C-alpha positions as CSV (number, residue, x, y, z in Angstrom):
1,X,0.0,0.0,0.0
2,X,1.3,3.3,-1.0
3,X,0.9,6.6,1.2
4,X,-1.0,9.0,-1.0
5,X,-1.3,12.8,-0.3
6,X,-3.9,15.1,-1.6
7,X,-1.9,16.1,-4.7
8,X,-1.4,12.3,-5.5
9,X,-5.2,11.8,-5.3
10,X,-5.7,14.7,-7.5
11,X,-3.2,13.4,-10.1
12,X,-5.2,10.1,-10.0
13,X,-8.5,11.8,-10.4
14,X,-7.3,14.0,-13.3
15,X,-5.8,11.1,-15.4
16,X,-8.8,8.9,-14.6
17,X,-11.0,11.5,-16.0
18,X,-8.8,12.4,-18.9
19,X,-5.9,10.2,-19.8
20,X,-4.7,12.7,-22.5
21,X,-4.1,15.7,-19.8
22,X,-1.2,17.7,-20.7
23,X,1.7,18.3,-18.3
24,X,0.7,21.9,-18.0
25,X,-3.1,21.1,-17.3
26,X,-2.2,18.5,-14.7
27,X,0.2,21.1,-13.0
28,X,-2.5,23.7,-12.8
29,X,-5.1,21.3,-11.5
30,X,-2.9,20.1,-8.5
31,X,-1.2,23.4,-7.8
32,X,2.4,22.5,-8.8
33,X,4.7,23.5,-11.6
34,X,4.7,21.2,-14.7
35,X,8.1,19.2,-13.9
36,X,7.2,18.1,-10.2
37,X,3.6,17.4,-11.3
38,X,4.9,15.1,-14.1
39,X,7.5,13.6,-11.7
40,X,4.7,12.6,-9.4
41,X,2.7,11.1,-12.2
42,X,5.7,9.0,-13.3
43,X,6.0,7.8,-9.7
44,X,2.5,6.7,-9.5
45,X,2.7,4.9,-12.8
46,X,6.0,3.2,-11.7
47,X,4.2,2.1,-8.4
48,X,1.7,0.3,-10.6
49,X,-1.3,2.6,-9.3
50,X,-1.9,3.6,-12.9
51,X,-2.3,0.5,-15.0
52,X,-2.8,2.1,-18.4
53,X,-4.8,4.7,-20.3
54,X,-7.7,4.4,-22.7
55,X,-10.8,5.8,-24.3
56,X,-14.6,5.1,-23.5
57,X,-16.2,4.2,-26.7
58,X,-19.8,4.6,-27.7
59,X,-20.8,1.1,-28.7
60,X,-24.5,2.5,-29.8
61,X,-22.7,4.9,-32.4
62,X,-20.4,2.2,-33.7
63,X,-22.9,-0.2,-34.7
64,X,-25.2,-2.9,-33.4
65,X,-23.9,-4.7,-30.2
66,X,-25.4,-6.5,-27.1
67,X,-23.9,-6.4,-23.7
68,X,-24.5,-9.5,-21.7
69,X,-23.6,-10.3,-17.9
70,X,-23.1,-14.0,-17.2
71,X,-23.2,-15.6,-13.8
72,X,-21.2,-18.7,-14.1
73,X,-20.7,-21.7,-12.0
74,X,-18.0,-24.3,-12.3
75,X,-18.6,-28.0,-12.0
76,X,-15.6,-28.5,-9.8
77,X,-14.2,-26.1,-7.1
78,X,-10.5,-26.6,-6.9
79,X,-7.5,-24.7,-7.7
80,X,-6.9,-26.4,-11.1
81,X,-10.5,-25.8,-12.2
82,X,-10.4,-22.1,-11.3
83,X,-6.9,-21.6,-12.9
84,X,-8.1,-23.3,-16.1
85,X,-11.5,-21.3,-16.4
86,X,-9.6,-18.0,-15.8
87,X,-6.9,-18.9,-18.4
88,X,-9.8,-19.7,-21.0
89,X,-11.4,-16.4,-20.3
90,X,-8.4,-14.7,-21.6
91,X,-8.7,-16.3,-25.0
92,X,-12.2,-14.7,-25.8
93,X,-12.1,-11.1,-26.9
94,X,-15.8,-10.9,-26.4
95,X,-15.3,-11.4,-22.7
96,X,-14.3,-7.8,-21.6
97,X,-14.3,-8.5,-18.1
98,X,-14.5,-11.4,-15.7
99,X,-14.5,-11.2,-11.8
100,X,-14.1,-14.2,-9.5
101,X,-16.9,-13.9,-6.9
102,X,-17.4,-15.1,-3.3
103,X,-21.0,-16.3,-2.6
104,X,-23.4,-18.1,-4.9
105,X,-21.7,-17.8,-8.2
106,X,-18.1,-18.4,-9.0
107,X,-17.7,-15.9,-11.7
108,X,-19.3,-12.8,-13.2
109,X,-18.5,-12.2,-17.0
110,X,-19.1,-9.1,-18.9
111,X,-19.6,-10.0,-22.6
112,X,-19.9,-7.8,-25.6
113,X,-21.1,-9.2,-29.0
114,X,-22.7,-8.2,-32.3
115,X,-26.1,-9.7,-31.3
116,X,-27.7,-12.5,-29.3
117,X,-27.0,-15.2,-31.9
118,X,-23.1,-14.4,-31.5
119,X,-23.5,-14.4,-27.8
120,X,-25.1,-17.8,-27.9
121,X,-22.5,-19.0,-30.2
122,X,-19.9,-18.1,-27.8
123,X,-21.5,-19.8,-24.9
124,X,-21.9,-23.0,-27.0
125,X,-18.2,-22.8,-27.9
126,X,-17.2,-22.5,-24.1
127,X,-19.5,-25.5,-23.3
128,X,-17.7,-27.5,-26.0
129,X,-14.3,-26.3,-24.9
130,X,-14.7,-28.2,-21.6
131,X,-13.5,-25.3,-19.5
132,X,-15.4,-26.4,-16.4
133,X,-18.5,-24.4,-17.0
134,X,-21.3,-26.4,-15.4
135,X,-24.3,-23.7,-15.3
136,X,-24.5,-20.1,-16.4
137,X,-27.3,-17.4,-16.0
138,X,-27.7,-14.9,-18.7
139,X,-28.7,-11.3,-18.0
140,X,-29.1,-9.0,-21.1
141,X,-28.5,-5.2,-20.8
142,X,-31.4,-3.5,-22.0
143,X,-30.1,0.1,-21.4
144,X,-27.2,1.5,-19.7
145,X,-28.1,3.5,-16.5
146,X,-24.7,4.3,-15.1
147,X,-21.5,3.3,-16.9
148,X,-17.9,3.0,-15.8
149,X,-17.2,6.0,-13.9
150,X,-14.2,7.4,-12.1
151,X,-13.5,5.4,-8.7
152,X,-14.7,7.2,-5.8
153,X,-11.3,8.1,-4.6
154,X,-12.5,10.6,-2.0
155,X,-14.6,8.0,-0.4
156,X,-11.9,5.3,-0.5
157,X,-9.0,7.5,0.8
158,X,-10.7,10.6,2.2
159,X,-10.6,11.5,5.9
């Protein structure tokens, strides 16, 4: 765990909101000159607190797509089964996120495909691949209500 001060948190919030922020803009936001602000940013990157930068895409404007959440249960609960399933998740680009869960289900998958038929073909392929998937429950996203937002850094690290 890294000790973060207010300026570090401000840097993290700034780059989470806009990964393309300039050195000068960043410095102005956190109240430092550009060189020390950039040095702090590079230190946060080197510490692994910033994993990367990207853009949020508007899938609705790009073309047809469907987002599906899948609650997945494995047939066996041992280290080899979990490792094999997790390795298999890396091989399908349609699986845009996968979380291991504690509780009723083993994993929650977020899948983005062109349509329901493509989703079903992916699930069929997963079942044929014998990756340990015993049961799955499909939840189709009908509309986005709140999407990926900035993490609540003030709530997580505030006073």
